[in-house]
Z-matrix of the N, CA and C atoms (Angstrom, degrees):
N
C 1 1.483
C 2 1.480 1 111.47
N 3 1.314 2 119.48 1 -36.74
C 4 1.427 3 122.58 2 177.39
C 5 1.563 4 109.13 3 -63.36
N 6 1.284 5 113.86 4 -35.81
C 7 1.520 6 117.40 5 -179.30
C 8 1.499 7 110.01 6 -61.96
N 9 1.287 8 116.93 7 -45.53
C 10 1.457 9 120.86 8 -177.38
C 11 1.522 10 110.59 9 -66.98
N 12 1.299 11 118.71 10 -44.46
C 13 1.439 12 121.29 11 -177.75
C 14 1.554 13 108.61 12 -66.30
N 15 1.253 14 116.92 13 -35.10
C 16 1.492 15 120.80 14 179.69
C 17 1.520 16 111.82 15 -69.90
N 18 1.329 17 115.61 16 -26.70
C 19 1.453 18 119.65 17 -177.20
C 20 1.570 19 113.73 18 -78.51
N 21 1.286 20 116.36 19 -11.72
C 22 1.483 21 120.63 20 179.71
C 23 1.498 22 106.50 21 -107.82
N 24 1.331 23 118.13 22 124.48
C 25 1.414 24 124.35 23 178.32
C 26 1.500 25 109.80 24 -65.71
N 27 1.345 26 119.74 25 120.33
C 28 1.484 27 121.00 26 -174.17
C 29 1.513 28 111.30 27 -57.05
N 30 1.337 29 115.93 28 -46.03
C 31 1.443 30 121.47 29 -177.03
C 32 1.526 31 111.36 30 -61.70
N 33 1.320 32 117.58 31 -42.34
C 34 1.407 33 123.42 32 178.75
C 35 1.500 34 110.55 33 -64.74
N 36 1.361 35 114.81 34 -41.85
C 37 1.459 36 121.75 35 -175.63
C 38 1.523 37 106.85 36 -65.97
N 39 1.307 38 118.97 37 -35.88
C 40 1.462 39 118.92 38 -177.12
C 41 1.580 40 110.03 39 -75.55
N 42 1.333 41 114.32 40 -26.92
C 43 1.454 42 117.55 41 -175.37
C 44 1.497 43 113.22 42 -84.98
N 45 1.354 44 117.07 43 -24.17
C 46 1.446 45 120.56 44 -175.94
C 47 1.525 46 111.48 45 -103.54
N 48 1.331 47 120.47 46 163.35
C 49 1.437 48 124.64 47 177.79
C 50 1.565 49 108.10 48 -59.50
N 51 1.328 50 112.37 49 148.67
C 52 1.453 51 119.31 50 -177.65
C 53 1.523 52 112.46 51 -66.78
N 54 1.384 53 118.29 52 -33.67
C 55 1.413 54 121.31 53 174.99
C 56 1.512 55 109.42 54 -82.39
N 57 1.278 56 121.41 55 120.70
C 58 1.393 57 123.92 56 -174.23
C 59 1.514 58 109.81 57 -143.91
N 60 1.341 59 115.66 58 158.84
C 61 1.451 60 119.66 59 172.40
C 62 1.506 61 104.93 60 -105.24
N 63 1.348 62 115.53 61 133.57
C 64 1.475 63 119.23 62 -177.06
C 65 1.501 64 109.19 63 -120.25
N 66 1.289 65 115.67 64 148.39
C 67 1.505 66 119.45 65 173.99
C 68 1.510 67 104.46 66 -83.79
N 69 1.265 68 115.18 67 124.73
C 70 1.462 69 121.53 68 -177.50
C 71 1.490 70 113.08 69 -126.46
N 72 1.341 71 117.01 70 110.62
C 73 1.452 72 118.41 71 -179.69
C 74 1.533 73 106.37 72 -125.27
N 75 1.354 74 117.13 73 -100.62
C 76 1.454 75 118.98 74 177.05
C 77 1.482 76 105.62 75 -129.60
N 78 1.315 77 118.83 76 141.28
C 79 1.415 78 122.63 77 -173.38
C 80 1.480 79 115.40 78 -127.43
N 81 1.301 80 118.44 79 -13.73
C 82 1.452 81 120.31 80 174.86
C 83 1.542 82 107.96 81 -88.74
N 84 1.342 83 115.87 82 157.65
C 85 1.468 84 117.31 83 -178.59
C 86 1.531 85 111.33 84 -56.96
N 87 1.281 86 114.37 85 137.41
C 88 1.488 87 118.40 86 178.42
C 89 1.536 88 110.95 87 -80.36
N 90 1.330 89 113.04 88 161.24
C 91 1.502 90 116.88 89 -169.80
C 92 1.496 91 113.28 90 -81.32
N 93 1.316 92 116.31 91 179.30
C 94 1.454 93 124.47 92 176.32
C 95 1.510 94 107.70 93 -62.86
N 96 1.356 95 116.89 94 154.57
C 97 1.407 96 122.95 95 -170.64
C 98 1.594 97 110.47 96 -58.65
N 99 1.342 98 116.46 97 -37.19
C 100 1.498 99 119.47 98 -175.71
C 101 1.512 100 111.84 99 -65.34
N 102 1.369 101 118.73 100 -27.11
C 103 1.420 102 121.93 101 -178.37
C 104 1.519 103 111.28 102 -125.57
N 105 1.296 104 114.86 103 30.82
C 106 1.491 105 121.75 104 -172.74
C 107 1.522 106 112.95 105 -62.57
N 108 1.278 107 119.91 106 -42.99
C 109 1.458 108 118.96 107 -172.15
C 110 1.582 109 109.98 108 -66.77
N 111 1.298 110 116.28 109 -46.93
C 112 1.480 111 120.14 110 -178.61
C 113 1.498 112 109.26 111 -62.50
N 114 1.325 113 117.50 112 -49.48
C 115 1.503 114 122.33 113 -175.08
C 116 1.554 115 109.92 114 -68.66
N 117 1.280 116 117.03 115 -36.51
C 118 1.477 117 119.43 116 177.50
C 119 1.496 118 112.20 117 -60.31
N 120 1.347 119 114.26 118 -45.77
C 121 1.436 120 120.93 119 176.11
C 122 1.532 121 111.88 120 -59.88
N 123 1.304 122 117.99 121 -42.75
C 124 1.431 123 123.32 122 -179.90
C 125 1.566 124 109.82 123 -64.99
N 126 1.281 125 118.21 124 -43.82
C 127 1.485 126 121.55 125 178.67
C 128 1.508 127 110.20 126 -60.92
N 129 1.300 128 117.74 127 -46.94
C 130 1.466 129 121.95 128 179.40
C 131 1.532 130 109.86 129 -61.14
N 132 1.285 131 117.62 130 -42.31
C 133 1.466 132 122.75 131 -178.45
C 134 1.583 133 108.42 132 -63.56
N 135 1.381 134 116.06 133 -43.19
C 136 1.422 135 120.82 134 -179.12
C 137 1.520 136 111.74 135 -61.76
N 138 1.343 137 115.98 136 -39.80
C 139 1.453 138 118.48 137 -175.98
C 140 1.529 139 109.37 138 -71.32
N 141 1.300 140 116.46 139 -43.67
C 142 1.494 141 122.38 140 179.00
C 143 1.552 142 108.03 141 -59.60
N 144 1.337 143 118.46 142 -45.91
C 145 1.459 144 122.35 143 -178.84
C 146 1.547 145 109.55 144 -59.62
N 147 1.388 146 112.06 145 -44.89
C 148 1.514 147 115.73 146 -178.98
C 149 1.520 148 111.45 147 -67.42
N 150 1.301 149 115.07 148 -36.83
C 151 1.531 150 116.33 149 176.41
C 152 1.535 151 112.03 150 -62.23
N 153 1.323 152 116.14 151 -42.70
C 154 1.459 153 118.60 152 178.30
C 155 1.499 154 112.54 153 -65.89
N 156 1.337 155 117.20 154 -39.17
C 157 1.461 156 121.19 155 -177.31
C 158 1.524 157 111.97 156 -69.75
N 159 1.344 158 115.78 157 -31.91
C 160 1.466 159 121.98 158 -178.27
C 161 1.509 160 112.87 159 -75.02
N 162 1.383 161 116.78 160 -17.14
C 163 1.434 162 123.17 161 -175.44
C 164 1.523 163 113.43 162 50.57
N 165 1.301 164 115.76 163 46.07
C 166 1.430 165 122.78 164 173.12
C 167 1.509 166 109.34 165 -62.25
N 168 1.323 167 118.21 166 128.01
C 169 1.469 168 120.97 167 -177.10
C 170 1.537 169 111.63 168 -73.58
N 171 1.325 170 116.88 169 99.19
C 172 1.473 171 120.62 170 178.57
C 173 1.514 172 107.15 171 -133.65
N 174 1.321 173 116.93 172 151.19
C 175 1.442 174 122.58 173 174.87
C 176 1.485 175 111.77 174 -68.77
N 177 1.353 176 114.50 175 -37.20
C 178 1.460 177 118.54 176 -177.04
C 179 1.507 178 108.73 177 177.27
N 180 1.373 179 115.18 178 -173.35
C 181 1.443 180 121.61 179 -179.54
C 182 1.488 181 110.24 180 -137.43
N 183 1.304 182 114.48 181 145.59
C 184 1.446 183 120.72 182 171.05
C 185 1.530 184 109.28 183 -97.03
N 186 1.340 185 119.17 184 121.90
C 187 1.386 186 123.72 185 -177.22
C 188 1.549 187 113.19 186 -100.62
N 189 1.329 188 116.03 187 144.08
C 190 1.453 189 119.54 188 179.66
C 191 1.556 190 115.23 189 -99.05
N 192 1.343 191 114.76 190 2.91
C 193 1.471 192 117.85 191 178.71
C 194 1.521 193 110.77 192 -148.77
N 195 1.303 194 113.95 193 154.75
C 196 1.475 195 122.29 194 179.60
C 197 1.560 196 108.85 195 -60.73
N 198 1.294 197 116.35 196 -40.12
C 199 1.451 198 120.01 197 -179.57
C 200 1.492 199 113.35 198 -63.70
N 201 1.393 200 116.90 199 -45.44
C 202 1.397 201 122.20 200 179.96
C 203 1.570 202 109.56 201 -64.77
N 204 1.306 203 115.01 202 -39.94
C 205 1.524 204 119.34 203 177.37
C 206 1.535 205 110.55 204 -56.58
N 207 1.304 206 115.56 205 -46.18
C 208 1.441 207 118.41 206 -178.87
C 209 1.496 208 111.54 207 -64.01
N 210 1.356 209 118.92 208 -40.91
C 211 1.459 210 119.75 209 -179.23
C 212 1.530 211 112.49 210 -71.05
N 213 1.282 212 116.07 211 -37.61
C 214 1.487 213 118.63 212 176.70
C 215 1.483 214 111.39 213 -59.93
N 216 1.306 215 116.47 214 -45.30
C 217 1.511 216 121.75 215 179.37
C 218 1.524 217 110.29 216 -63.11
N 219 1.353 218 115.25 217 -37.32
C 220 1.432 219 119.20 218 -179.01
C 221 1.509 220 110.91 219 -62.09
N 222 1.283 221 117.67 220 -28.17
C 223 1.516 222 121.21 221 176.05
C 224 1.498 223 112.89 222 -91.04
N 225 1.322 224 116.86 223 6.32
C 226 1.450 225 118.69 224 178.98
C 227 1.513 226 114.09 225 78.12
N 228 1.311 227 118.78 226 17.25
C 229 1.478 228 123.37 227 178.57
C 230 1.506 229 107.28 228 -93.03
N 231 1.338 230 115.82 229 126.31
C 232 1.436 231 119.77 230 -176.01
C 233 1.527 232 108.78 231 -72.95
N 234 1.351 233 115.75 232 132.01
C 235 1.454 234 122.26 233 178.35
C 236 1.532 235 108.47 234 -99.94
N 237 1.366 236 113.83 235 122.38
C 238 1.431 237 121.44 236 -175.38
C 239 1.522 238 107.80 237 -101.13
N 240 1.319 239 119.42 238 135.85
C 241 1.425 240 122.88 239 177.46
C 242 1.501 241 110.83 240 -71.51
N 243 1.331 242 116.60 241 133.33
C 244 1.482 243 121.73 242 -179.17
C 245 1.520 244 111.94 243 -57.23
N 246 1.360 245 116.07 244 -34.66
C 247 1.428 246 117.92 245 -175.76
C 248 1.557 247 113.94 246 -73.27
N 249 1.383 248 114.75 247 -8.84
C 250 1.441 249 119.50 248 176.75
C 251 1.503 250 115.37 249 -90.64
N 252 1.387 251 114.82 250 -0.31
C 253 1.479 252 121.05 251 -173.74
C 254 1.479 253 112.13 252 -115.89
N 255 1.328 254 113.59 253 150.88
C 256 1.498 255 118.75 254 172.15
C 257 1.503 256 110.80 255 -92.43
N 258 1.365 257 117.77 256 -34.36
C 259 1.436 258 122.13 257 -178.75
C 260 1.520 259 109.29 258 -157.35
N 261 1.327 260 114.95 259 165.93
C 262 1.461 261 123.23 260 174.74
C 263 1.496 262 106.85 261 -123.01
N 264 1.363 263 117.00 262 147.65
C 265 1.419 264 121.83 263 175.14
C 266 1.521 265 112.36 264 -64.45
N 267 1.375 266 113.55 265 -49.59
C 268 1.488 267 118.15 266 -172.50
C 269 1.554 268 107.09 267 -149.88
N 270 1.292 269 115.76 268 142.75
C 271 1.443 270 124.00 269 171.95
C 272 1.524 271 109.90 270 -119.20
N 273 1.282 272 117.79 271 122.86
C 274 1.479 273 124.16 272 -177.59
C 275 1.514 274 108.24 273 -110.04
N 276 1.321 275 116.66 274 128.33
C 277 1.472 276 118.99 275 179.46
C 278 1.575 277 109.29 276 -157.81
N 279 1.287 278 114.08 277 170.43
C 280 1.470 279 120.01 278 173.11
C 281 1.518 280 110.29 279 -102.76
N 282 1.321 281 115.45 280 -170.89
C 283 1.424 282 121.04 281 177.17
C 284 1.569 283 108.35 282 -153.01
N 285 1.294 284 114.50 283 159.84
C 286 1.468 285 119.44 284 176.79
C 287 1.552 286 109.59 285 -88.40
N 288 1.358 287 114.45 286 -32.87
C 289 1.462 288 122.48 287 171.07
C 290 1.540 289 110.17 288 -148.54
N 291 1.342 290 117.69 289 149.52
C 292 1.431 291 122.00 290 176.41
C 293 1.508 292 108.42 291 -144.59
N 294 1.336 293 117.00 292 135.22
C 295 1.456 294 117.17 293 179.21
C 296 1.562 295 110.63 294 -101.92
N 297 1.309 296 114.95 295 -173.21
C 298 1.484 297 121.24 296 -172.32
C 299 1.521 298 112.43 297 -70.67
N 300 1.305 299 119.35 298 -12.07
C 301 1.492 300 123.18 299 177.05
C 302 1.539 301 112.22 300 -100.38
N 303 1.277 302 116.98 301 -1.08
C 304 1.472 303 118.98 302 -179.13
C 305 1.516 304 114.25 303 92.19
N 306 1.310 305 117.67 304 -0.34
C 307 1.445 306 119.57 305 177.04
C 308 1.577 307 109.47 306 -72.80
N 309 1.286 308 117.13 307 144.66
C 310 1.458 309 120.14 308 -172.94
C 311 1.500 310 113.25 309 -135.40
N 312 1.341 311 114.32 310 153.82
C 313 1.470 312 120.43 311 160.42
C 314 1.519 313 108.73 312 -102.02
N 315 1.322 314 115.82 313 129.06
C 316 1.458 315 125.37 314 179.33
C 317 1.518 316 102.86 315 -145.73
N 318 1.271 317 130.44 316 154.79
C 319 1.438 318 125.29 317 6.83
C 320 1.487 319 107.56 318 -136.32
N 321 1.345 320 115.10 319 113.52
C 322 1.439 321 122.35 320 173.62
C 323 1.498 322 112.38 321 -58.39
N 324 1.362 323 116.46 322 -22.20
C 325 1.460 324 120.69 323 -179.41
C 326 1.503 325 114.30 324 -87.64
N 327 1.402 326 117.44 325 2.12
C 328 1.454 327 122.86 326 169.85
C 329 1.582 328 115.39 327 78.23
N 330 1.377 329 116.35 328 16.76
C 331 1.457 330 117.14 329 -179.85
C 332 1.525 331 110.06 330 -111.80
N 333 1.347 332 119.04 331 30.59
C 334 1.410 333 122.65 332 -170.61
C 335 1.571 334 115.99 333 -61.63
N 336 1.377 335 115.97 334 -38.16
C 337 1.446 336 118.26 335 -178.49
C 338 1.577 337 108.85 336 -63.89
N 339 1.299 338 115.06 337 -50.87
C 340 1.460 339 119.07 338 -176.82
C 341 1.497 340 110.21 339 -68.16
N 342 1.327 341 118.85 340 -33.43
C 343 1.470 342 119.18 341 175.71
C 344 1.513 343 112.27 342 -64.00
N 345 1.323 344 116.15 343 -39.38
C 346 1.479 345 119.24 344 177.01
C 347 1.482 346 110.71 345 -62.80
N 348 1.291 347 119.47 346 -41.22
C 349 1.447 348 123.73 347 -179.71
C 350 1.530 349 110.22 348 -61.69
N 351 1.344 350 118.22 349 -45.60
C 352 1.441 351 121.18 350 179.34
C 353 1.493 352 114.08 351 -71.26
N 354 1.346 353 115.90 352 -34.95
C 355 1.493 354 119.48 353 174.80
C 356 1.477 355 112.26 354 -64.41
N 357 1.307 356 119.00 355 -33.48
C 358 1.446 357 123.19 356 -178.84
C 359 1.567 358 109.33 357 -68.54
N 360 1.310 359 115.69 358 -30.61
C 361 1.466 360 119.33 359 -178.25
C 362 1.566 361 111.97 360 -76.98
N 363 1.324 362 115.63 361 -22.21
C 364 1.460 363 118.93 362 -168.19
C 365 1.535 364 112.57 363 -84.76
N 366 1.275 365 113.33 364 138.19
C 367 1.490 366 120.82 365 177.66
C 368 1.517 367 109.56 366 -76.69
N 369 1.316 368 117.63 367 -27.06
C 370 1.511 369 121.39 368 177.21
C 371 1.550 370 107.28 369 -137.35
N 372 1.327 371 114.89 370 132.30
C 373 1.494 372 121.99 371 178.26
C 374 1.504 373 107.85 372 -113.50
N 375 1.300 374 117.86 373 113.59
C 376 1.435 375 122.52 374 178.17
C 377 1.519 376 107.91 375 -106.97
N 378 1.323 377 116.06 376 125.47
C 379 1.458 378 122.92 377 177.83
C 380 1.530 379 108.60 378 -110.30
N 381 1.325 380 115.44 379 131.06
C 382 1.471 381 125.03 380 -179.82
C 383 1.492 382 108.28 381 -112.65
N 384 1.332 383 116.72 382 118.83
C 385 1.470 384 119.76 383 178.96
C 386 1.514 385 108.47 384 -143.87
N 387 1.359 386 114.50 385 166.36
C 388 1.503 387 115.97 386 169.64
C 389 1.534 388 109.04 387 -96.29
N 390 1.316 389 118.32 388 170.62
C 391 1.414 390 123.86 389 -167.20
C 392 1.522 391 112.65 390 -63.21
N 393 1.306 392 119.34 391 -24.27
C 394 1.477 393 120.09 392 -178.40
C 395 1.530 394 112.07 393 -70.75
N 396 1.348 395 115.62 394 -16.71
C 397 1.458 396 120.46 395 -178.71
C 398 1.530 397 111.91 396 -85.16
N 399 1.384 398 117.71 397 -10.95
C 400 1.473 399 119.79 398 -179.27
C 401 1.519 400 107.46 399 -88.70
N 402 1.343 401 113.95 400 124.25
C 403 1.459 402 120.63 401 -176.46
C 404 1.488 403 111.75 402 -131.27
N 405 1.373 404 115.88 403 160.51
C 406 1.441 405 119.79 404 175.23
C 407 1.512 406 112.89 405 -73.85
N 408 1.394 407 114.81 406 -43.05
C 409 1.435 408 121.54 407 -176.93
C 410 1.515 409 107.31 408 -132.08
N 411 1.339 410 116.88 409 132.23
C 412 1.448 411 120.64 410 178.75
C 413 1.523 412 112.01 411 -72.68
N 414 1.337 413 116.14 412 153.33
C 415 1.495 414 119.61 413 176.19
C 416 1.523 415 114.05 414 128.64
N 417 1.356 416 116.75 415 -14.56
C 418 1.442 417 117.10 416 175.42
C 419 1.537 418 111.05 417 -65.73
N 420 1.267 419 115.13 418 -37.05
C 421 1.481 420 118.69 419 171.39
C 422 1.543 421 109.41 420 -84.42
N 423 1.301 422 117.05 421 134.73
C 424 1.489 423 117.66 422 -179.09
C 425 1.506 424 112.18 423 -56.98
N 426 1.276 425 118.12 424 137.01
C 427 1.472 426 124.65 425 179.96
C 428 1.511 427 110.44 426 -79.69
N 429 1.341 428 116.51 427 115.55
C 430 1.475 429 120.61 428 177.08
C 431 1.562 430 110.91 429 -75.50
N 432 1.262 431 116.11 430 133.10
C 433 1.472 432 119.85 431 175.62
C 434 1.493 433 109.26 432 -133.45
N 435 1.333 434 118.46 433 116.33
C 436 1.464 435 123.77 434 176.62
C 437 1.520 436 107.59 435 -79.19
N 438 1.352 437 114.72 436 131.36
C 439 1.464 438 117.85 437 -170.65
C 440 1.515 439 109.51 438 -136.46
N 441 1.329 440 114.07 439 161.67
C 442 1.439 441 123.21 440 168.21
C 443 1.596 442 108.10 441 -73.36
N 444 1.277 443 119.99 442 128.23
C 445 1.463 444 119.20 443 -174.59
C 446 1.516 445 113.69 444 -58.06
N 447 1.310 446 115.74 445 -31.90
C 448 1.478 447 120.11 446 179.48
C 449 1.536 448 112.78 447 -62.33
N 450 1.290 449 114.87 448 -29.06
C 451 1.504 450 121.86 449 -175.32
C 452 1.511 451 111.88 450 -95.24
N 453 1.287 452 121.02 451 -7.11
C 454 1.453 453 122.23 452 -174.01
C 455 1.532 454 114.53 453 -55.92
N 456 1.311 455 123.46 454 -50.00
C 457 1.445 456 121.06 455 178.24
C 458 1.530 457 114.44 456 -57.85
N 459 1.379 458 114.96 457 -44.46
C 460 1.442 459 118.71 458 179.61
C 461 1.577 460 110.28 459 -65.25
N 462 1.292 461 116.93 460 -38.80
C 463 1.443 462 117.24 461 178.68
C 464 1.545 463 112.76 462 -67.97
N 465 1.330 464 114.36 463 -31.77
C 466 1.499 465 115.04 464 175.38
C 467 1.561 466 110.27 465 -64.28
N 468 1.297 467 117.24 466 -36.06
C 469 1.429 468 120.58 467 -179.80
C 470 1.571 469 110.27 468 -69.91
N 471 1.322 470 115.05 469 -36.87
C 472 1.476 471 120.84 470 177.91
C 473 1.489 472 111.88 471 -64.68
N 474 1.347 473 116.66 472 -43.81
C 475 1.419 474 121.86 473 178.48
C 476 1.528 475 110.93 474 -64.44
N 477 1.314 476 115.89 475 -37.73
C 478 1.498 477 119.44 476 179.30
C 479 1.521 478 108.84 477 -63.09
N 480 1.318 479 117.38 478 -34.19
C 481 1.507 480 120.44 479 -177.33
C 482 1.489 481 111.82 480 -68.93
N 483 1.350 482 118.74 481 -21.66
C 484 1.480 483 120.81 482 178.49
C 485 1.534 484 111.98 483 -106.14
N 486 1.341 485 114.42 484 13.46
C 487 1.453 486 118.59 485 172.82
C 488 1.520 487 116.11 486 98.44
N 489 1.329 488 117.15 487 6.67
C 490 1.470 489 122.26 488 -177.23
C 491 1.513 490 110.15 489 -104.83
N 492 1.355 491 113.40 490 153.58
C 493 1.449 492 121.79 491 173.60
C 494 1.522 493 108.36 492 -115.25
N 495 1.403 494 114.94 493 105.66
C 496 1.459 495 120.08 494 -175.73
C 497 1.468 496 110.35 495 -94.16
N 498 1.366 497 116.64 496 121.19
C 499 1.465 498 122.26 497 -177.82
C 500 1.538 499 108.28 498 -115.06
N 501 1.317 500 113.59 499 129.41
C 502 1.457 501 118.14 500 175.63
C 503 1.509 502 112.83 501 -66.36
N 504 1.304 503 118.36 502 125.21
C 505 1.474 504 118.82 503 -177.42
C 506 1.507 505 108.22 504 -72.05
N 507 1.329 506 118.30 505 121.72
C 508 1.433 507 120.51 506 -172.91
C 509 1.519 508 114.96 507 -72.35
N 510 1.320 509 114.84 508 139.86
C 511 1.417 510 123.27 509 171.83
C 512 1.529 511 114.71 510 65.17
N 513 1.327 512 116.52 511 28.98
C 514 1.426 513 119.38 512 -174.95
C 515 1.534 514 110.42 513 -133.64
N 516 1.306 515 116.34 514 132.12
C 517 1.429 516 124.49 515 165.53
C 518 1.561 517 108.27 516 -124.13
N 519 1.312 518 120.73 517 140.02
C 520 1.440 519 123.72 518 177.70
C 521 1.508 520 109.66 519 -67.56
N 522 1.326 521 115.16 520 169.56
C 523 1.481 522 120.03 521 173.25
C 524 1.532 523 111.47 522 -59.25
N 525 1.341 524 119.38 523 -17.81
C 526 1.463 525 125.47 524 176.30
C 527 1.492 526 112.69 525 -87.33
N 528 1.371 527 116.28 526 -7.58
C 529 1.485 528 120.07 527 177.67
C 530 1.494 529 112.71 528 92.20
N 531 1.337 530 120.34 529 15.47
C 532 1.450 531 123.31 530 -175.40
C 533 1.530 532 112.67 531 -111.99
N 534 1.318 533 116.97 532 148.05
C 535 1.512 534 118.90 533 170.71
C 536 1.502 535 113.44 534 -75.69
N 537 1.322 536 115.49 535 168.39
C 538 1.458 537 123.19 536 179.99
C 539 1.506 538 109.38 537 -123.06
N 540 1.301 539 115.65 538 133.35
C 541 1.483 540 120.75 539 168.17
C 542 1.558 541 108.59 540 -98.07
N 543 1.298 542 118.63 541 127.38
C 544 1.485 543 123.42 542 171.45
C 545 1.466 544 108.39 543 -96.77
N 546 1.342 545 116.68 544 117.48
C 547 1.513 546 120.95 545 -172.17
C 548 1.537 547 105.92 546 -102.23
N 549 1.315 548 113.70 547 113.87
C 550 1.479 549 122.43 548 176.39
C 551 1.524 550 110.35 549 -91.51
N 552 1.325 551 115.45 550 154.59
C 553 1.487 552 121.11 551 167.23
C 554 1.498 553 116.77 552 85.30
N 555 1.343 554 119.33 553 8.95
C 556 1.427 555 120.61 554 176.87
C 557 1.529 556 112.30 555 -82.90
N 558 1.312 557 115.82 556 144.45
C 559 1.524 558 121.70 557 171.14
C 560 1.487 559 106.32 558 -116.97
N 561 1.376 560 116.36 559 98.46
C 562 1.443 561 122.71 560 -166.14
C 563 1.566 562 107.14 561 -94.23
N 564 1.272 563 114.33 562 88.56
C 565 1.502 564 117.78 563 -179.70
C 566 1.487 565 112.64 564 -85.11
N 567 1.320 566 118.43 565 -19.34
C 568 1.511 567 121.82 566 176.63
C 569 1.555 568 106.31 567 -131.56
N 570 1.357 569 117.47 568 84.72
C 571 1.486 570 120.70 569 -173.82
C 572 1.574 571 109.55 570 -63.87
N 573 1.315 572 118.92 571 -38.13
C 574 1.429 573 120.35 572 -177.08
C 575 1.552 574 112.48 573 -64.33
N 576 1.326 575 115.44 574 -42.32
C 577 1.466 576 118.70 575 177.87
C 578 1.469 577 112.24 576 -67.80
N 579 1.371 578 118.43 577 -41.50
C 580 1.444 579 120.53 578 179.84
C 581 1.507 580 111.21 579 -65.95
N 582 1.283 581 117.09 580 -42.52
C 583 1.468 582 120.98 581 176.92
C 584 1.537 583 111.93 582 -54.90
N 585 1.350 584 113.35 583 -49.37
C 586 1.476 585 118.03 584 -179.52
C 587 1.538 586 111.04 585 -64.62
N 588 1.314 587 119.55 586 -34.51
C 589 1.483 588 121.99 587 -179.60
C 590 1.508 589 109.86 588 -70.71
N 591 1.333 590 115.90 589 -49.48
C 592 1.500 591 117.17 590 -175.49
C 593 1.526 592 111.07 591 -66.20
N 594 1.320 593 118.53 592 -28.26
C 595 1.435 594 120.21 593 177.68
C 596 1.513 595 114.42 594 -64.91
N 597 1.348 596 116.29 595 -16.39
C 598 1.483 597 120.00 596 178.32
C 599 1.556 598 112.47 597 -91.35
N 600 1.334 599 117.85 598 -9.84
C 601 1.478 600 121.63 599 -178.56
C 602 1.546 601 108.00 600 -68.35
N 603 1.337 602 117.69 601 125.53
C 604 1.501 603 117.22 602 177.83
C 605 1.507 604 109.93 603 -62.43
N 606 1.324 605 116.69 604 135.88
C 607 1.429 606 122.86 605 -179.19
C 608 1.486 607 115.47 606 98.32
N 609 1.390 608 119.13 607 -16.57
C 610 1.407 609 121.48 608 175.34
C 611 1.507 610 108.81 609 -78.22
N 612 1.308 611 114.27 610 126.22
C 613 1.490 612 121.40 611 175.67
C 614 1.541 613 108.73 612 -87.35
N 615 1.290 614 116.43 613 -56.70
C 616 1.490 615 121.44 614 -176.58
C 617 1.538 616 106.66 615 -148.16
N 618 1.319 617 115.44 616 141.99
C 619 1.481 618 121.91 617 174.56
C 620 1.536 619 108.85 618 -103.44
N 621 1.330 620 118.24 619 136.22
C 622 1.433 621 121.17 620 -177.32
C 623 1.546 622 113.50 621 -77.44
N 624 1.329 623 118.49 622 25.68
C 625 1.433 624 123.41 623 174.79
C 626 1.554 625 107.33 624 -98.53
N 627 1.296 626 117.06 625 124.44
C 628 1.464 627 123.90 626 175.74
C 629 1.538 628 106.87 627 -109.45
N 630 1.342 629 115.32 628 81.10
C 631 1.415 630 120.38 629 -179.51
C 632 1.546 631 111.97 630 -112.20
N 633 1.331 632 114.72 631 -47.34
C 634 1.449 633 118.46 632 175.54
C 635 1.482 634 110.81 633 -61.21
N 636 1.352 635 117.01 634 -44.84
C 637 1.511 636 121.89 635 170.80
C 638 1.467 637 108.59 636 -110.26
N 639 1.313 638 114.63 637 86.40
C 640 1.513 639 119.67 638 -178.34
C 641 1.504 640 107.61 639 -95.44
N 642 1.340 641 114.91 640 179.34
C 643 1.430 642 123.98 641 -176.22
C 644 1.543 643 109.46 642 -73.84
N 645 1.277 644 118.01 643 134.83
C 646 1.473 645 122.50 644 173.63
C 647 1.562 646 109.15 645 -77.54
N 648 1.326 647 114.62 646 -37.83
C 649 1.502 648 121.64 647 -175.36
C 650 1.503 649 107.64 648 -135.89
N 651 1.316 650 117.24 649 136.29
C 652 1.467 651 121.31 650 171.79
C 653 1.503 652 106.24 651 -116.62
N 654 1.300 653 117.71 652 124.84
C 655 1.485 654 124.34 653 168.79
C 656 1.511 655 107.09 654 -96.40
N 657 1.351 656 114.50 655 107.90
C 658 1.460 657 120.22 656 -171.79
C 659 1.498 658 108.65 657 -105.01
N 660 1.353 659 114.55 658 114.02
C 661 1.483 660 119.46 659 178.98
C 662 1.457 661 114.36 660 -87.82
N 663 1.340 662 116.91 661 142.98
C 664 1.460 663 122.29 662 175.38
C 665 1.530 664 107.15 663 -149.86
N 666 1.315 665 115.19 664 178.54
C 667 1.459 666 119.77 665 -176.49
C 668 1.511 667 109.70 666 -65.96
N 669 1.343 668 117.52 667 -23.12
C 670 1.465 669 119.45 668 179.52
C 671 1.486 670 114.12 669 -92.50
N 672 1.308 671 120.80 670 -0.33
C 673 1.453 672 121.83 671 179.06
C 674 1.542 673 110.27 672 133.19
N 675 1.351 674 112.73 673 -165.72
C 676 1.442 675 121.54 674 -175.75
C 677 1.539 676 108.43 675 -110.52
N 678 1.314 677 116.17 676 129.35
C 679 1.466 678 122.52 677 178.83
C 680 1.541 679 106.40 678 -108.88
N 681 1.295 680 113.93 679 134.72
C 682 1.495 681 120.56 680 177.49
C 683 1.507 682 110.14 681 -100.03
N 684 1.331 683 115.29 682 118.43
C 685 1.445 684 122.38 683 -178.25
C 686 1.511 685 109.10 684 -114.71
N 687 1.328 686 116.69 685 126.69
C 688 1.472 687 121.46 686 179.88
C 689 1.525 688 108.78 687 -104.97
N 690 1.358 689 114.47 688 142.78
C 691 1.454 690 120.76 689 -179.34
C 692 1.508 691 112.64 690 -123.16
């Protein structure tokens, strides 16, 4: 319950109507890369369960994955299609890495395209992570890139040319039916520029850099408590 109340800005909640539509994806820190899929699902499930238990007054939620949609509906929370909305009050999510400016690497859980769509709709983007996800320079966590399968070999060669090692994530297709390349070894000193560049590569569907639409607020958890960082 504390997690849910912390994820809603008190001033914004007071200023806006009590019935709201919230972007709901995953809000607890995502897991280490080797076990990312299982832990990402668990973190999403925990946030949705907490949201339902807290009885936060919302009209509904926009989900970025089929799994989250199923769990939200299981709690009786109405799932609203993103295409039916003009904007969202708030989008709550986690990250695999976040820097001091709010730029992030996402999504080890393979929902990056839909997460970018939901984030773009939100007036406020709140990222919840633990302190090990806060980094000076992005790239320690492999950069997920959703791609057209036909382009995957060529994109692997292009990433190698800029110093990255792009590995096809085995046995996985996104909810959109595409494979993901996980790019290791990048030192991303200018996330905004790299995001813009990679978006122009033929065959790239979505880049897991959230720099143009970065987090407005980071709730950073540590053993000593939660720190609120605004960007």
